[in-house]
LUMKOLDO-447504 format. One line per 4 residues: their letters; for each residue x, y, z of C-alpha. Coordinates in Angstrom, 2 decimals. Example, Ala and Ser with C-alpha at 12.3 -4.5 7.8 and 13.67 -1.06 7.14 Angstrom:
REM LUMKOLDO-447504
AS = 12.30,-4.50,7.80  13.67,-1.06,7.14
REM end
This chain:
REM LUMKOLDO-447504
MFFD = 1.22,42.17,-61.06  1.62,39.77,-57.88  -0.31,42.09,-55.86  -3.22,42.37,-58.59
RLHR = -3.66,38.73,-58.70  -4.11,38.33,-55.16  -6.00,41.39,-54.86  -8.16,39.35,-57.60
FIEG = -8.18,35.88,-55.76  -9.10,37.02,-52.60  -12.38,39.28,-53.95  -14.04,36.25,-55.38
AGPA = -13.43,34.56,-52.19  -15.48,34.28,-49.16  -14.83,35.92,-45.75  -13.33,32.70,-44.41
RRHR = -10.61,32.39,-47.58  -9.68,35.97,-46.91  -9.11,35.71,-43.44  -6.84,32.59,-44.07
VWSK = -4.92,34.11,-46.90  -4.18,37.09,-44.83  -3.60,35.30,-41.72  -0.63,33.42,-43.96
VRIF = 0.85,36.17,-45.51  0.92,38.46,-42.23  2.77,35.24,-40.66  4.74,35.00,-43.44
VAAM = 5.96,38.96,-43.09  6.29,38.68,-39.43  8.76,35.35,-39.84  10.79,38.02,-42.54
GTLG = 11.16,40.35,-40.01  12.31,38.44,-37.27  14.93,36.63,-39.55  15.83,40.01,-40.77
SAAG = 16.38,41.19,-37.29  18.70,38.11,-36.53  20.44,38.87,-39.57  20.78,42.54,-38.57
IAIA = 22.20,41.23,-35.08  24.84,39.27,-36.55  25.69,42.15,-38.43  26.07,44.27,-35.69
VIGL = 28.35,41.96,-34.08  30.61,41.09,-36.48  30.84,44.72,-36.99  31.75,45.22,-33.33
LNFD = 34.68,42.12,-33.47  36.43,43.68,-36.29  35.74,47.31,-35.20  34.19,48.70,-37.98
HRKV = 31.39,51.23,-37.65  29.87,50.90,-40.89  28.69,47.31,-40.07  27.76,48.46,-37.03
ITGV = 25.40,50.96,-37.62  24.20,48.76,-41.10  23.27,46.27,-38.88  21.42,48.56,-36.40
AIII = 19.60,50.25,-39.53  18.41,46.61,-40.24  17.08,45.60,-37.04  15.22,48.91,-36.65
VCTV = 13.89,48.27,-40.43  12.99,44.97,-39.72  11.25,45.54,-35.95  9.08,47.75,-37.57
IYVS = 8.15,45.85,-40.47  7.17,43.03,-37.58  5.31,45.75,-35.27  3.21,46.80,-38.25
ILVR = 2.25,43.43,-39.20  1.13,42.55,-35.52  -0.62,46.33,-35.43  -4.29,45.23,-37.10
DRNR = -6.72,47.95,-37.93  -9.80,47.34,-35.79  -12.36,48.46,-38.23  -11.29,46.04,-40.99
VD = -13.45,42.89,-41.71  -11.69,39.49,-42.77
REM end
């Protein structure tokens, strides 16, 4: 639903507006990836302090997923025209 509305909004927009919208979306997702990685680090540290292997593994998994999200936002399709 949200992506359908976003797609219709972007279809009728000019190139400058499309670029601005996608730039804001990329910045938001990158910020969420960074904050998620920080949360994963916190969970892993708490797990280390409590000697809880499950928390450590969960924290590391969160760090890996959020890092992949962050890097995927930084990589841009070279053939895409904004």
